C-alpha positions as CSV (number, residue, x, y, z in Angstrom):
1,M,116.0,77.7,17.8
2,R,113.9,77.5,21.0
3,R,112.3,80.8,22.4
4,I,111.9,80.8,26.1
5,G,110.6,83.4,28.5
6,V,112.0,83.6,32.0
7,V,110.4,85.3,35.0
8,V,111.7,85.2,38.6
9,N,109.7,86.1,41.8
10,P,113.0,87.5,43.5
11,V,111.5,87.2,47.0
12,A,110.1,83.8,46.6
13,G,111.1,81.3,49.5
14,M,112.5,84.1,51.8
15,G,110.2,83.3,54.6
16,G,111.1,79.5,54.7
17,R,114.1,79.6,56.9
18,V,113.0,82.2,59.2
19,G,109.8,80.3,60.1
20,L,107.1,82.2,58.2
21,K,105.9,79.3,56.1
22,G,105.6,81.6,53.2
23,T,106.4,85.0,51.9
24,D,103.2,86.5,50.7
25,G,102.8,89.7,52.4
26,K,105.6,88.9,54.8
27,V,108.7,90.1,52.9
28,A,109.5,93.1,55.3
29,E,109.0,90.7,58.3
30,A,111.2,88.0,56.6
31,V,113.9,90.7,56.1
32,E,113.7,91.8,59.8
33,R,114.2,88.1,60.8
34,G,117.4,87.9,58.7
35,A,116.0,86.2,55.5
36,T,118.1,86.3,52.4
37,P,116.9,85.8,48.8
38,R,116.8,82.3,47.6
39,A,115.1,82.5,44.2
40,P,117.9,84.3,42.2
41,E,120.5,81.7,43.1
42,R,118.0,78.9,41.9
43,A,117.2,80.8,38.7
44,I,120.8,81.0,38.0
45,E,121.3,77.3,38.5
46,A,118.3,76.6,36.2
47,L,119.6,78.9,33.5
48,E,123.1,77.5,33.6
49,S,121.7,74.0,33.3
50,L,119.6,75.2,30.3
51,A,122.5,76.5,28.7
52,R,124.6,73.1,29.2
53,H,121.8,70.8,27.7
54,A,120.6,73.2,24.8
55,E,121.1,71.4,21.5
56,D,119.8,74.3,19.6
57,E,120.1,78.0,20.0
58,I,118.2,79.5,22.9
59,D,116.4,82.8,22.3
60,L,116.0,84.0,25.9
61,L,113.3,86.6,26.7
62,A,113.3,88.0,30.3
63,A,111.6,90.3,32.6
64,G,114.1,93.2,33.5
65,G,116.5,93.3,36.5
66,P,116.0,90.8,39.3
67,M,112.8,89.5,37.7
68,G,114.9,87.4,35.2
69,A,117.5,89.6,33.3
70,D,120.0,89.7,36.0
71,E,119.9,86.0,36.5
72,A,120.0,85.2,32.9
73,V,123.2,87.4,32.4
74,A,124.8,85.8,35.4
75,A,124.2,82.4,33.6
76,G,126.0,83.6,30.3
77,F,122.9,84.7,28.3
78,E,122.2,88.0,26.7
79,P,118.4,88.1,27.1
80,A,116.1,90.4,25.4
81,V,114.3,92.4,28.1
82,V,110.6,92.6,27.2
83,Y,109.2,94.2,30.5
84,E,110.5,96.3,33.2
85,S,109.0,96.5,36.6
86,A,108.8,99.9,38.2
87,G,109.3,98.5,41.7
88,A,112.2,96.2,40.8
89,A,115.7,97.4,41.8
90,S,118.8,95.9,40.0
91,S,120.1,94.6,43.4
92,T,118.8,91.5,45.4
93,D,120.3,92.8,48.7
94,A,118.5,91.1,51.5
95,A,118.2,94.5,53.2
96,D,116.3,96.1,50.3
97,P,114.5,93.4,48.4
98,P,112.8,94.3,45.1
99,E,109.4,95.4,45.2
100,T,107.5,93.3,42.6
101,T,103.9,92.3,42.3
102,A,101.8,89.7,40.8
103,E,100.8,92.1,38.3
104,D,104.5,92.4,37.3
105,T,104.6,88.6,36.8
106,R,101.4,88.6,34.6
107,T,102.4,91.6,32.6
108,A,105.9,89.9,31.8
109,V,104.2,86.5,30.9
110,E,101.6,88.3,28.5
111,A,104.6,89.9,26.9
112,F,106.4,86.6,26.4
113,V,103.1,85.2,24.7
114,D,103.0,88.2,22.4
115,R,106.4,87.2,21.3
116,G,105.7,83.7,20.6
117,V,107.7,81.8,23.2
118,D,107.8,78.0,23.2
119,L,107.8,78.0,27.0
120,V,107.5,80.1,30.0
121,L,110.1,79.3,32.6
122,F,109.3,80.8,35.9
123,V,111.0,80.8,39.3
124,G,108.9,80.8,42.5
125,G,106.4,78.9,44.5
126,D,102.6,78.1,44.1
127,G,101.7,81.7,44.3
128,T,104.1,82.6,41.3
129,A,102.5,79.4,39.4
130,V,99.0,80.9,40.0
131,D,100.0,84.2,38.5
132,V,101.7,82.7,35.5
133,A,98.8,80.3,34.8
134,A,96.3,83.3,35.1
135,A,98.1,85.3,32.7
136,L,98.2,82.7,30.1
137,D,94.6,82.0,30.7
138,D,93.7,85.7,30.3
139,V,95.6,85.9,26.8
140,E,94.0,82.8,25.7
141,A,90.4,84.0,26.7
142,R,91.0,87.4,24.8
143,G,92.4,85.5,21.9
144,D,93.7,87.4,18.7
145,A,91.4,90.2,17.9
146,A,92.9,90.3,14.2
147,T,92.7,86.5,13.4
148,G,90.2,85.2,15.9
149,D,92.8,82.6,16.9
150,D,92.3,81.8,20.6
151,T,94.7,78.9,20.7
152,A,98.2,80.7,21.1
153,A,98.3,80.7,24.9
154,E,96.7,77.4,25.2
155,E,99.7,75.9,23.4
156,T,102.2,77.8,25.6
157,P,103.5,75.4,28.2
158,M,104.7,76.6,31.5
159,L,107.5,75.0,33.7
160,G,108.4,76.0,37.4
161,V,111.8,76.1,39.1
162,P,111.0,75.3,42.8
163,A,111.9,78.4,45.0
164,G,108.9,78.9,47.1
165,V,108.4,77.8,50.9
166,K,105.5,75.6,49.8
167,V,105.6,73.8,46.3
168,Y,102.2,71.8,46.0
169,S,101.7,72.2,42.3
170,S,102.6,69.5,39.7
171,V,104.1,72.2,37.2
172,F,107.3,72.3,39.0
173,A,110.6,70.3,38.1
174,V,112.1,68.4,40.9
175,S,115.1,70.6,41.2
176,P,116.6,73.8,39.2
177,R,119.0,71.7,37.3
178,D,116.2,69.4,36.2
179,A,114.1,72.4,35.2
180,G,116.9,73.8,33.0
181,R,117.5,70.3,31.3
182,I,113.6,69.9,30.7
183,A,113.3,73.4,29.2
184,A,116.3,72.7,26.9
185,T,115.0,69.2,25.7
186,F,111.4,68.7,26.1
187,E,109.3,67.4,23.0
188,R,105.8,67.0,24.3
189,V,103.6,68.6,26.9
190,E,100.8,67.3,29.1
191,D,98.2,68.9,31.3
192,R,99.2,69.3,35.0
193,E,97.6,70.9,38.0
194,I,98.3,74.2,39.7
195,N,97.4,74.2,43.4
196,D,97.8,76.8,46.3
197,I,97.0,77.2,49.9
198,D,95.9,79.8,52.0
199,E,99.1,81.1,53.8
200,D,97.4,82.6,56.9
201,A,95.4,79.3,57.4
202,Y,98.8,77.5,56.8
203,R,100.6,79.6,59.5
204,G,97.7,78.7,61.9
205,G,98.2,75.0,61.3
206,A,95.5,74.3,58.6
207,V,96.3,73.0,55.2
208,E,93.6,74.4,53.0
209,T,94.6,73.6,49.3
210,E,92.7,74.7,46.2
211,L,93.0,73.7,42.6
212,R,93.7,77.0,40.8
213,G,94.2,75.9,37.3
214,V,95.5,73.3,34.7
215,R,98.1,74.1,32.1
216,P,100.3,72.2,29.6
217,V,103.7,71.4,31.0
218,P,106.7,69.6,29.3
219,V,106.5,65.9,29.8
220,S,109.3,64.6,31.9
221,E,109.9,61.9,34.8
222,E,111.7,64.8,36.8
223,L,108.5,66.7,37.5
224,Q,107.0,66.5,40.9
225,S,103.6,65.3,41.7
226,S,100.7,67.3,43.3
227,K,100.9,67.2,47.1
228,Q,98.8,64.4,48.5
229,L,98.0,63.9,52.0
230,G,99.2,60.4,53.4
231,G,96.5,58.4,55.2
232,G,96.6,55.5,57.6
233,S,97.3,55.3,61.2
234,V,100.7,56.3,62.5
235,E,100.0,55.4,66.3
236,T,102.3,52.3,66.4
237,L,105.0,54.2,64.4
238,A,105.0,57.0,67.0
239,E,104.9,54.5,69.9
240,G,108.0,52.7,68.4
241,F,109.7,56.0,67.9
242,V,109.2,57.1,71.4
243,R,110.3,53.7,72.9
244,D,113.6,54.3,71.2
245,I,114.4,57.7,72.4
246,D,117.9,58.1,73.4
247,P,118.5,59.9,76.7
248,G,120.3,63.4,76.4
249,T,119.6,63.6,72.7
250,T,118.3,66.6,70.8
251,Y,115.4,66.1,68.4
252,V,114.6,68.3,65.6
253,L,111.1,67.5,64.8
254,G,109.7,68.4,61.4
255,P,106.3,69.4,60.3
256,G,103.2,67.1,59.3
257,S,100.8,64.9,60.8
258,T,103.2,61.8,61.0
259,V,105.7,63.7,63.0
260,G,102.9,65.4,64.9
261,A,101.9,62.1,66.2
262,I,105.4,61.6,67.7
263,K,105.2,65.2,69.2
264,E,102.0,64.2,71.0
265,R,103.6,61.0,72.3
266,L,106.4,63.0,73.6
267,G,103.8,65.0,75.6
268,F,103.6,68.4,74.0
269,E,101.6,70.3,71.4
270,G,103.9,71.1,68.6
271,S,103.6,73.3,65.7
272,P,101.5,71.3,63.2
273,L,103.4,72.9,60.0
274,G,106.5,74.2,61.8
275,V,109.8,72.5,63.2
276,D,110.0,72.0,67.1
277,V,113.1,71.3,69.1
278,W,112.9,68.8,72.0
279,R,115.6,67.4,74.3
280,A,115.4,64.0,76.1
281,A,116.4,64.1,79.7
282,P,119.8,62.6,80.6
283,E,119.7,58.9,81.4
284,S,120.3,59.7,85.1
285,V,117.1,61.8,85.2
286,E,113.8,59.7,85.5
287,A,115.4,56.8,83.5
288,E,112.5,54.6,84.2
289,S,110.3,56.9,82.1
290,Y,111.8,55.7,78.9
291,H,109.9,52.4,79.2
292,E,106.7,54.5,78.9
293,P,106.1,55.5,75.4
294,A,103.3,58.0,76.1
295,S,105.4,60.5,78.4
296,P,109.3,60.1,78.2
297,A,111.2,62.8,80.1
298,G,112.4,65.6,78.3
299,E,112.0,69.4,77.6
300,L,110.4,71.3,74.5
301,L,113.3,73.8,73.8
302,V,111.8,75.6,71.0
303,R,108.4,75.6,69.3
304,D,107.9,76.6,65.7
305,A,111.6,77.4,65.3
306,T,113.7,79.3,62.8
307,E,116.8,78.0,61.5
308,A,118.8,80.3,63.9
309,E,116.7,79.2,66.8
310,I,117.3,75.5,65.8
311,L,121.2,76.0,65.5
312,D,121.2,77.7,68.9
313,A,119.2,75.0,70.5
314,I,121.1,71.9,69.2
315,E,123.3,70.1,71.5
316,E,124.9,66.9,70.1
317,P,124.0,64.2,69.8
318,A,121.1,65.5,67.8
319,V,118.5,63.8,65.3
320,V,116.5,65.5,62.6
321,V,113.1,63.7,62.4
322,V,111.2,64.2,59.1
323,S,108.3,62.6,57.0
324,P,108.3,62.8,53.3
325,I,105.6,64.7,51.5
326,G,103.0,62.4,50.2
327,G,102.8,61.9,46.5
328,Q,106.1,63.9,46.0
329,G,108.6,62.1,48.4
330,F,110.4,65.2,49.4
331,V,112.3,64.9,52.7
332,F,113.8,68.2,52.6
333,G,113.3,71.4,50.5
334,R,109.5,71.5,50.6
335,G,107.8,73.2,53.6
336,N,110.7,72.6,56.1
337,D,113.4,75.2,54.9
338,Q,114.1,76.0,58.6
339,I,115.9,72.6,58.7
340,S,118.8,74.1,56.6
341,P,122.0,72.4,55.4
342,A,123.7,73.8,58.5
343,V,121.2,72.0,60.7
344,I,121.3,68.9,58.8
345,E,125.1,68.6,58.8
346,R,124.9,68.7,62.7
347,C,122.3,65.9,63.0
348,D,121.6,62.3,62.3
349,L,118.5,61.7,60.1
350,E,115.5,59.7,61.0
351,V,112.7,59.4,58.3
352,V,109.3,58.2,59.5
353,A,106.2,57.4,57.1
354,S,103.2,55.3,57.2
355,R,103.2,52.3,55.0
356,R,100.5,53.8,52.9
357,K,102.6,56.8,52.2
358,L,105.7,54.9,51.1
359,D,103.5,52.4,49.0
360,D,102.7,55.5,46.8
361,L,106.3,56.6,46.5
362,N,109.0,55.1,44.3
363,V,111.9,57.1,45.8
364,L,112.5,59.9,48.2
365,R,114.0,63.3,47.1
366,V,116.0,66.1,48.7
367,D,116.5,69.8,47.6
368,T,118.4,71.4,50.2
369,D,120.1,74.3,48.2
370,D,123.4,72.5,48.8
371,E,124.3,70.1,46.0
372,D,127.1,68.6,47.9
373,L,124.8,67.7,50.9
374,D,122.2,66.5,48.5
375,E,124.7,64.1,47.0
376,S,125.8,62.9,50.5
377,L,122.0,62.2,51.3
378,R,121.4,60.2,48.2
379,G,121.4,56.4,48.4
380,W,119.4,54.0,50.6
381,L,118.0,54.6,53.9
382,K,115.8,52.7,56.4
383,A,112.4,54.5,56.9
384,R,110.6,53.7,60.1
385,V,107.0,52.5,59.2
386,G,105.8,51.0,62.5
387,R,106.7,50.0,65.9
388,F,109.7,48.0,65.0
389,E,109.5,47.7,61.2
390,R,111.5,49.7,58.8
391,R,111.5,49.9,54.9
392,M,114.5,50.4,52.6
393,M,113.9,53.6,50.4
394,K,116.2,55.2,47.9
395,V,116.9,58.8,48.0
396,V,117.6,60.3,44.7
């Protein structure tokens, strides 16, 4: 029998599609912008996968209500509730999201460890990962007062189901389904990093990462790597992209420095970590300017757009332009949730990346919350790596 403790941050990821780039301290604003919970559905998907892949009986412990128990019941389990949050309601209604705290997460994790779980399975983003790791570290530091054994928590691995806006740590599975399978079948663990960023600085355009801990995690090829910044010049790539601009086309330009170089070539200051929508002028308007890559004719329609603003601005033909996250390879589902399935389905796809970034990636990945869409995106594509050059990359 395998004993697993499940804790869910029910508001994780709510800020993504409404352009907040994080949910810490922004739940009310996210709700005002029309955000809906993301974590509960991903928790259910992970737990259903856990049930499918379990070879032995699973003894599932959970935090109460929307912090784990509700999702476990929805996935077919009968969990033992070991902690109830005073602020958590039983509903995940977007208009009244549960009021849970980091302390709730930590207390639930400590209760899991007290009951000897083999794994802490958590659902959230980097902030939730930090809280889980801190709780394990605290229990480990205190040790067992009766026996002097201070190794119990050290031997308790953690595994993340990605549900946050930013998922930089290497303790997360690639997808909820992978998380469930790994939790059911893992045999070994290895130390991996927990990273987090300053959300206020992130919203201001600066990525300030910090190593917050190292904890044992199940060994699997379906774990994501820590976020690494790609290096190398992207000037020729941006120049080539701008030379190929199609008149009258709407471009949905994702975050990151590579796409940022394209925005600069298009003649506007884009949102470094947000999504901007730009439309090229019709061919009949200043057509000769398309031969000058530095300043093609066009109009910035929306800067730092939400999903709804992107959908309102799109006029076909339209192209989504994104660059994979260095070290991880995610094209969708990490830091660009505004580019939702509804947006992707209305656009063609252009992937751009430096040679150096792709040299460090074996494959590209997608995690859009829509399995049918993910499946349609899988396969081979040509990523632009230079002025004229492209490289075949496999999306898995």
